[in-house]
SERO-4910 file (N, C-alpha, C, O; in steps of 0.05 Angstrom, whole numbers):
BEGIN
 pado doro    nc1    nc2    nc3   cac1   cac2   cac3    cc1    cc2    cc3    oc1    oc2    oc3
  Met    A    426   -231    278    405   -263    281    416   -276    251    420   -257    235
  Ser    A    423   -310    233    428   -307    232    411   -333    220    419   -352    207
  Gln    A    385   -328    228    373   -352    233    356   -364    206    357   -385    218
  Lys    A    340   -370    179    340   -372    147    313   -373    160    307   -380    183
  Gln    A    298   -363    140    259   -359    145    253   -367    109    268   -369     89
  Trp    A    229   -371    111    220   -366     94    192   -345     90    170   -353     96
  Ile    A    201   -311     76    170   -308     77    150   -304     54    160   -305     31
  Ala    A    128   -300     55    101   -307     39     82   -290     34     70   -279     53
  Gly    A     77   -284      6     55   -260      0     76   -231    -19    100   -227    -20
  Ile    A     57   -220    -27     74   -197    -48     72   -178    -31     90   -161    -37
  Asn    A     58   -170     -9     62   -145     10     79   -154     26     93   -134     33
  Ala    A     92   -186     42    117   -179     39    151   -181     36    171   -179     50
  Val    A    144   -185     13    160   -204     -4    173   -170    -14    196   -162    -11
  Ser    A    142   -152    -29    155   -130    -45    164   -114    -23    179    -97    -31
  Ala    A    161   -113      5    182    -98     30    200   -106     40    215    -90     52
  Ala    A    208   -142     40    240   -146     41    256   -134     26    271   -116     32
  Ile    A    249   -149     -6    255   -126    -19    274    -91    -30    294    -81    -41
  Glu    A    251    -87    -16    260    -53    -21    280    -42      9    297    -25     14
  His    A    267    -60     19    280    -54     59    299    -65     61    320    -53     64
  Asp    A    299    -95     59    325   -105     67    339   -124     45    347   -147     51
  Ala    A    343   -114     18    347   -124      0    378   -153     16    372   -177     13
  Asp    A    395   -150     24    415   -154     34    412   -188     42    425   -209     44
  Asn    A    385   -177     46    379   -209     70    366   -228     55    360   -251     63
  Val    A    361   -213     24    331   -242     14    352   -255      2    366   -243    -14
  Arg    A    355   -273      5    374   -296    -11    366   -320    -39    378   -338    -49
  Glu    A    331   -304    -45    335   -311    -69    301   -311    -67    294   -313    -44
  Val    A    277   -309    -90    259   -302    -90    242   -329   -116    246   -331   -140
  Leu    A    223   -346    -97    203   -368   -125    181   -348   -125    173   -329   -111
  Ile    A    174   -362   -146    143   -343   -163    130   -363   -173    147   -381   -178
  Glu    A    107   -369   -180     94   -399   -186     89   -386   -215     77   -365   -220
  Ala    A     99   -399   -228    100   -406   -262     77   -406   -269     62   -424   -264
  Gly    A     71   -387   -280     43   -381   -303     26   -359   -286     12   -346   -300
  Ala    A     25   -352   -254     21   -340   -242     12   -317   -276     16   -321   -300
  Lys    A      2   -300   -263    -20   -277   -287     -8   -245   -257     -3   -222   -263
  Asn    A     -8   -252   -239    -11   -221   -230      5   -203   -230     23   -202   -214
  Pro    A      1   -184   -249     24   -165   -257     39   -151   -229     58   -135   -227
  Arg    A     30   -157   -219     56   -149   -183     76   -170   -175     92   -172   -157
  Leu    A     67   -190   -200     95   -211   -193    116   -206   -214    140   -210   -210
  Ala    A    104   -196   -238    124   -185   -251    137   -162   -234    159   -168   -225
  Glu    A    131   -143   -228    146   -117   -213    164   -129   -197    188   -122   -198
  Ile    A    155   -147   -179    172   -166   -167    198   -175   -174    218   -167   -162
  Glu    A    198   -192   -191    217   -196   -209    221   -176   -216    238   -168   -200
  Ser    A    217   -161   -229    244   -141   -239    247   -120   -216    256    -99   -227
  Asn    A    245   -118   -200    266    -99   -175    280   -120   -161    301   -115   -150
  Ala    A    268   -152   -160    297   -176   -150    317   -165   -161    335   -152   -149
  Arg    A    313   -173   -194    333   -172   -215    344   -149   -211    368   -151   -211
  Arg    A    335   -127   -207    354   -107   -210    369   -101   -180    378    -80   -170
  Val    A    367   -120   -174    385   -112   -140    399   -134   -131    406   -140   -108
  Gly    A    403   -149   -158    418   -179   -158    415   -199   -135    434   -205   -120
  Ile    A    384   -210   -135    384   -228   -117    365   -254   -146    346   -252   -161
  Asp    A    379   -269   -142    359   -292   -156    343   -298   -156    336   -309   -135
  Val    A    320   -297   -183    292   -302   -181    285   -323   -191    293   -321   -215
  Arg    A    271   -351   -187    265   -382   -205    234   -375   -208    220   -362   -193
  Lys    A    227   -389   -237    197   -395   -237    202   -420   -230    225   -427   -236
  Val    A    187   -436   -219    182   -459   -206    139   -467   -201    121   -450   -197
  Ala    A    136   -497   -203    118   -509   -201     98   -496   -175    111   -495   -154
  Ser    A     75   -487   -173     50   -475   -148     60   -498   -127     65   -488   -105
  Gln    A     64   -520   -129     82   -547   -110     92   -534    -90     87   -532    -66
  Ala    A    109   -524   -105    140   -521    -93    142   -489    -73    159   -481    -56
  Val    A    119   -479    -84    115   -457    -73     98   -467    -41    100   -470    -16
  Asp    A     86   -470    -60     61   -481    -21     82   -504     -4     80   -507     21
  Gly    A    100   -517    -17    115   -532     10    134   -508     25    138   -511     49
  Val    A    145   -485      9    159   -470     22    151   -450     44    163   -440     63
  Ala    A    115   -448     29    106   -432     39     96   -430     68     93   -409     81
  Gly    A     92   -454     74     86   -469    105     61   -467    114     55   -471    137
  Gly    A     44   -459     95     -1   -455    100      8   -426     95    -13   -420     83
  Leu    A     15   -414     94     14   -381     95     -2   -373     62      0   -391     46
  Arg    A    -10   -358     57    -24   -343     37    -10   -334     21     -5   -310     27
  His    A      3   -344     -6     29   -338    -12     34   -322    -40     54   -316    -52
  Gln    A      7   -316    -45     -4   -300    -76     10   -305    -96      6   -288   -114
  Gly    A     32   -328   -104     51   -345   -118     76   -324   -112     85   -305   -125
  Val    A     82   -331    -92    113   -316    -86    127   -310    -61    123   -293    -44
  Val    A    146   -332    -66    149   -337    -19    179   -323    -34    182   -320    -59
  Ala    A    207   -311     -6    220   -303    -22    233   -324      1    218   -334     17
  Arg    A    272   -332      5    288   -346     30    297   -306     41    299   -286     27
  Tyr    A    298   -308     65    298   -287     80    330   -306     98    332   -330    105
  Ala    A    343   -291     98    369   -292    119    366   -285    139    372   -297    160
  Ala    A    353   -261    136    364   -260    172    337   -234    177    340   -220    156
  Ala    A    321   -224    187    307   -198    193    324   -179    197    345   -190    196
  Lys    A    328   -154    201    333   -127    208    327   -130    238    305   -133    249
  Thr    A    345   -128    247    347   -122    279    358    -90    296    371    -74    283
  Trp    A    351    -87    316    353    -67    323    359    -71    360    339    -78    372
  Ser    A    380    -68    374    389    -77    394    378    -52    422    368    -30    418
  Glu    A    381    -60    438    373    -43    459    381    -25    465    369     -7    476
  Asn    A    405    -24    460    421      3    454    422     19    433    443     30    428
  Glu    A    405     23    421    395     38    394    379     52    408    383     75    403
  Leu    A    359     51    426    340     65    434    342     88    441    330    104    427
  Gln    A    352     95    457    366    113    454    365    140    448    356    160    460
  Gly    A    380    133    420    389    141    386    366    149    379    361    173    379
  Leu    A    352    135    374    322    133    360    293    154    385    270    158    377
  Ile    A    300    162    408    291    170    418    302    204    411    287    224    412
  Glu    A    323    204    406    340    235    402    333    241    385    325    264    383
  Ala    A    330    220    358    330    239    328    310    252    332    310    276    326
  Ala    A    285    239    342    253    246    347    259    274    352    244    280    333
  Gln    A    264    287    358    277    313    372    244    325    389    232    346    384
  Gly    A    239    310    404    217    313    427    195    306    415    176    320    420
  Arg    A    192    290    403    173    285    381    166    256    379    148    249    364
  Ala    A    184    234    397    174    213    389    163    199    393    160    207    417
  Leu    A    151    178    392    119    162    393    128    139    390    139    130    370
  Val    A    124    127    411    142    100    417    110     75    424     95     76    443
  Leu    A    109     66    413     90     33    422     95     15    441     96     -9    434
  Val    A     97     18    456     97    -13    471     78    -39    479     58    -44    492
  Leu    A     93    -48    468     71    -78    469     77    -97    491     99   -109    488
  Asp    A     63   -104    516     77   -117    528     48   -144    530     24   -143    533
  Gly    A     70   -166    525     62   -196    509     51   -200    503     36   -215    515
  Val    A     45   -191    474     29   -198    453     42   -228    444     65   -236    441
  Gln    A      8   -247    440     19   -274    435     20   -280    414     39   -293    403
  Asp    A     -7   -271    400    -15   -276    374     -8   -260    346    -20   -241    337
  Pro    A     22   -276    331     26   -259    311      8   -246    293     15   -224    285
  His    A    -12   -254    286    -28   -237    267    -41   -212    286    -55   -196    274
  Asn    A    -37   -205    318    -41   -187    320    -17   -168    326    -18   -145    333
  Leu    A      5   -186    322     23   -168    323     33   -153    298     38   -129    299
  Gly    A     35   -171    274     28   -156    245     11   -130    250     22   -107    248
  Ala    A    -21   -135    259    -29   -120    258    -24   -102    263    -22    -87    243
  Cys    A    -19    -87    293      1    -80    305     16    -56    292     10    -32    294
  Leu    A     38    -69    278     69    -67    269     53    -51    226     67    -40    209
  Arg    A     19    -59    223     22    -38    208     15    -11    207     19      9    193
  Ser    A     -2    -21    234    -13     10    249     12     31    236     15     50    221
  Ala    A     30      9    256     52     27    278     57     50    246     53     74    242
  Ala    A     68     24    225     78     50    207     73     70    193     86     88    184
  Ala    A     40     62    192     22     86    181     23    101    188     26    120    172
  Ala    A     23    107    222     13    121    246     54    142    242     65    161    251
  Gly    A     59    121    222     94    141    232    110    143    251    130    157    254
  Val    A     99    126    266    116    102    301    147    115    302    159    116    280
  Thr    A    156    121    319    189    124    316    201     93    335    225     93    341
  Val    A    189     76    342    199     47    350    184     34    370    180     45    392
  Val    A    173      2    362    164     -3    379    187    -26    391    206    -34    379
  Val    A    177    -33    420    196    -44    436    165    -70    456    144    -69    469
  Ile    A    179    -82    446    169   -111    456    186   -132    472    210   -126    469
  Pro    A    182   -157    491    183   -165    505    202   -185    497    191   -198    479
  Lys    A    231   -195    501    244   -216    485    225   -250    499    222   -270    485
  Asp    A    218   -247    525    200   -267    522    162   -270    533    144   -254    540
  Arg    A    163   -283    530    130   -292    532    116   -271    517     98   -255    523
  Ala    A    135   -275    488    110   -261    475    116   -268    440    133   -285    435
  Val    A    105   -256    421    116   -272    403    133   -258    382    124   -235    378
  Gln    A    155   -264    366    176   -256    364    164   -244    324    143   -251    312
  Ile    A    180   -231    318    180   -229    290    189   -253    279    213   -261    281
  Asn    A    161   -272    260    163   -288    246    150   -288    222    142   -265    217
  Ala    A    144   -306    201    144   -306    179    110   -289    178    106   -266    170
  Thr    A     91   -307    186     57   -294    203     68   -263    202     64   -244    187
  Val    A     89   -270    230     87   -223    235     91   -210    211     79   -190    203
  Arg    A    108   -222    199    119   -212    167    107   -200    152    111   -177    145
  Lys    A     80   -225    143     56   -229    122     36   -213    135     25   -198    119
  Thr    A     29   -212    157      4   -201    172     14   -163    170     -1   -145    162
  Ser    A     33   -161    176     46   -124    168     47   -117    151     56    -94    150
  Ala    A     38   -129    126     44   -116     92     67   -102     90     68    -85     72
  Gly    A     95   -110    111    119   -101    110    129    -87    131    153    -84    132
  Ala    A    110    -76    156    115    -64    160    135    -61    180    146    -41    190
  Ala    A    141   -101    185    162   -104    193    191    -91    195    205    -85    215
  Asp    A    194    -90    167    209    -72    142    217    -54    164    237    -56    178
  Ser    A    199    -37    165    201     -8    165    201      5    187    208     29    184
  Val    A    196     -2    206    195     10    229    213     -8    245    219    -32    242
  Pro    A    218     12    263    241     -2    288    231    -27    310    212    -19    324
  Ile    A    234    -38    312    227    -75    331    255    -68    344    276    -69    333
  Ile    A    249    -58    375    273    -76    396    257    -96    408    233    -89    410
  Pro    A    262   -117    415    255   -135    425    279   -133    453    302   -139    447
  Val    A    273   -125    478    280   -128    505    273   -137    525    249   -139    530
  Thr    A    300   -149    547    304   -175    558    289   -171    581    274   -186    593
  Asn    A    302   -134    589    279   -128    611    255   -107    600    264    -87    590
  Leu    A    222   -110    603    197    -92    604    216    -56    622    227    -35    619
  Ala    A    201    -86    647    209    -59    661    233    -37    662    229    -12    663
  Arg    A    253    -48    661    276    -31    649    282    -11    630    294     11    631
  Ser    A    267    -31    608    252      4    596    249     16    586    261     28    568
  Leu    A    219     14    601    215     32    615    209     54    625    192     72    619
  Arg    A    231     49    651    234     65    659    259     84    647    262    108    652
  Glu    A    280     66    626    302     86    614    279    103    583    284    116    563
  Leu    A    259     95    593    250    117    562    239    145    576    240    167    565
  Gln    A    226    140    605    221    151    612    245    171    622    239    195    622
  Glu    A    275    162    633    295    188    634    304    200    600    323    215    599
  Leu    A    291    194    580    290    202    560    276    221    550    277    231    528
  Gly    A    257    226    574    238    244    571    209    237    548    200    251    530
  Val    A    201    209    557    178    208    545    154    191    567    152    170    580
  Trp    A    140    211    562    111    201    572    104    175    567    103    171    543
  Leu    A     99    158    579     79    135    591     55    132    591     45    135    613
  Tyr    A     42    129    575     15    126    570     -5    104    581    -23    103    565
  Gly    A    -12     81    606    -18     53    595    -40     36    595    -45     21    614
  Leu    A    -56     36    568    -73     29    563   -104      6    589   -108    -19    591
  Ala    A   -111     18    595   -117     -7    616   -143      3    622   -150     26    627
  Gly    A   -158    -25    621   -189    -16    626   -200      4    645   -212     24    638
  Glu    A   -196     -4    671   -211      4    698   -205     24    707   -217     31    727
  Ala    A   -183     45    694   -169     61    688   -192     84    690   -207     88    671
  Glu    A   -192     99    718   -207    135    710   -214    146    679   -232    144    663
  Ala    A   -186    158    680   -190    178    657   -186    167    632   -179    144    629
  Ser    A   -191    186    612   -206    171    584   -176    189    570   -166    212    571
  Phe    A   -169    160    556   -147    172    536   -156    195    514   -137    199    500
  Tyr    A   -173    207    509   -179    226    492   -178    259    509   -182    282    500
  Asp    A   -171    249    541   -170    283    549   -135    283    549   -128    306    554
  Ile    A   -114    267    546    -93    271    545    -74    276    529    -80    269    507
  Asp    A    -47    288    531    -47    300    502    -25    283    489    -10    269    503
  Leu    A    -23    285    468     -2    265    463     27    276    440     46    266    428
  Arg    A     17    300    445     41    313    413     69    315    427     85    327    413
  Gly    A     79    305    452    111    310    450    126    281    453    120    264    435
  Asn    A    137    276    465    146    248    467    128    223    490    130    219    514
  Val    A    115    214    474     86    206    482     98    169    478    110    161    458
  Gly    A     91    150    505     93    131    494     62    119    502     48    130    519
  Leu    A     53     90    484     35     86    479     29     58    490     24     40    475
  Val    A     31     53    516     27     12    523      5     -4    530    -12      4    546
  Leu    A      4    -26    520     -7    -31    523     -6    -65    520     14    -77    510
  Gly    A    -19    -73    526    -22   -102    545    -20   -133    522     -9   -134    500
  Gly    A    -34   -152    534    -28   -176    511    -57   -186    512    -73   -173    525
  Glu    A    -66   -208    498    -92   -205    493   -114   -217    509   -139   -215    507
  Ser    A    -90   -237    533   -103   -247    554   -101   -237    586   -118   -242    603
  Asp    A    -77   -223    592    -70   -212    618    -70   -171    618    -65   -156    636
  Gly    A    -76   -167    597    -71   -134    593    -52   -133    609    -47   -153    623
  Leu    A    -43   -118    612    -14   -100    622     -6   -124    651    -20   -133    669
  Arg    A     17   -127    646     29   -147    675     40   -117    693     47    -94    686
  Arg    A     37   -133    724     32   -110    745     57    -97    744     55    -77    759
  Leu    A     89    -98    731    122    -90    733    105    -72    713     92    -59    729
  Thr    A     98    -64    690     90    -56    669     67    -32    676     70     -9    669
  Arg    A     39    -43    692     30    -17    701     56     -2    723     62     20    715
  Glu    A     67     -8    743     82     -3    760     94     29    752     96     49    767
  Asn    A    100     26    719    116     39    709    115     56    692    133     71    684
  Cys    A     84     54    682     66     73    675     69    102    690     67    103    715
  Asp    A     75    122    675     65    147    688     29    154    693     18    168    710
  Gln    A     18    140    675      0    145    683    -21    112    672    -11     92    662
  Leu    A    -47    115    676    -64     95    668    -82     99    656    -96    114    670
  Val    A    -94     93    633   -123    116    614   -139     91    598   -127     74    584
  Lys    A   -166     92    600   -174     82    588   -184     83    551   -166     89    535
  Ile    A   -200     79    545   -209     76    520   -243     81    520   -257     63    511
  Pro    A   -256    107    531   -290     90    523   -304     87    512   -307    100    491
  Met    A   -318     70    519   -332     40    514   -360     46    518   -371     36    538
  Pro    A   -373     58    504   -405     70    519   -423     45    512   -447     43    518
  Gly    A   -403     22    497   -415      1    489   -443     11    461   -446     34    454
  Gly    A   -465    -22    442   -476    -12    435   -503     -1    428   -505     14    447
  Ala    A   -528      3    413   -553      6    416   -570    -22    440   -591    -15    450
  Asp    A   -560    -48    446   -572    -56    463   -568    -58    481   -577    -75    496
  Gly    A   -546    -35    486   -534    -28    527   -521    -49    529   -519    -59    552
  Ile    A   -508    -61    508   -488    -85    523   -469    -64    513   -469    -52    492
  Ser    A   -441    -64    543   -418    -47    532   -396    -70    540   -395    -88    556
  Val    A   -375    -58    515   -352    -81    504   -336    -75    529   -331    -52    534
  Glu    A   -326    -99    547   -289    -97    574   -267    -82    555   -249    -65    557
  Ser    A   -281   -102    530   -238    -96    514   -240   -101    481   -252   -117    467
  Leu    A   -222    -80    477   -215    -85    450   -194   -102    440   -172   -100    452
  Asn    A   -196   -119    421   -170   -132    413   -142   -115    406   -139    -98    389
  Val    A   -123   -125    424    -99   -105    422    -85    -98    401    -67    -83    407
  Ser    A    -87   -104    378    -89    -99    349   -103    -58    337    -94    -38    326
  Val    A   -134    -71    351   -154    -55    343   -146    -24    362   -145     -1    355
  Ala    A   -141    -40    397   -136    -10    404   -108     10    400   -107     35    402
  Thr    A    -86     -9    394    -75      1    388    -69     12    360    -46     15    351
  Gly    A    -96     20    343    -96     28    311   -116     55    340    -99     70    349
  Val    A   -134     57    347   -154     70    352   -137     85    372   -147    107    375
  Thr    A   -110     81    389    -96    101    407    -68    120    388    -65    144    392
  Leu    A    -47     99    364    -37    119    356    -45    135    332    -29    150    320
  Phe    A    -87    131    319    -80    157    305    -96    173    317   -109    190    304
  Glu    A    -96    171    345   -107    192    359    -87    210    363    -87    235    359
  Ala    A    -69    196    370    -31    208    373    -42    220    345    -63    234    347
  Val    A    -32    217    319    -40    230    292    -62    249    299    -55    269    312
  Arg    A    -77    247    295    -98    268    300    -90    298    310    -96    318    296
  Gln    A    -76    299    336    -80    320    355    -44    324    350    -33    338    367
  Arg    A    -27    310    327     -1    320    328     -6    340    297      0    364    297
  Leu    A    -20    323    269    -26    347    259    -51    368    262    -65    375    243
  Ala    A    -54    375    283    -79    389    283    -67    419    287    -48    422    302
  Pro    A    -79    443    275    -60    467    272    -59    469    308    -77    464    324
  Val    A    -33    476    313    -21    484    337    -46    521    349    -42    541    334
  Lys    A    -65    524    371    -73    549    369    -67    559    386    -72    583    388
***
């Protein structure tokens, strides 16, 4: 990928410098800004040979494209990408403890960024997203992810159903999250090679995605004190809930 873009914000720029400095072409810092983290960014960028310029706030505003930039933006030549043929190696390297997050058709870049942030914190092996009918990694995703878009392997795939079958062939058991499922998510074993499959904001899991999951499960939602039950959670919230249940199980002592 050779597309150039600007990324904005302290966390996004810091992560790009730390994890993918070869693709950071220059950093612009708002002249006169007092945040000490900006000085840290400048120092780190110069240490790895990235050009840094102090510019007027209007210049930073102009290239940030409406994103909250916190006084710093970076010109990014190409986000680090992973190809479909690397999926097998990532699963095998996890040695039977792969934790895969599959996001089927997330449209909102803020939701995708939040999902990636949870994925990074939970130590996810790889995130799989479809190339079509879903948001891809862009400046807004990078900003919202607080650096996770640089640190978690993300594989956009041409045919999601085919990739799900490939994961199954590699020994990954796939659980699809669906509100109408009978089985509770909290009753399943998440300690081996596991893939958690979540749908997009409007339609949830698509038909072929459902059919290629090993089991459909639901997050129990008894509702609030007023008796109103919640039918569905935001995909980023559901991602956090499910990933950290997997983390809890994996960290629990073996009985």
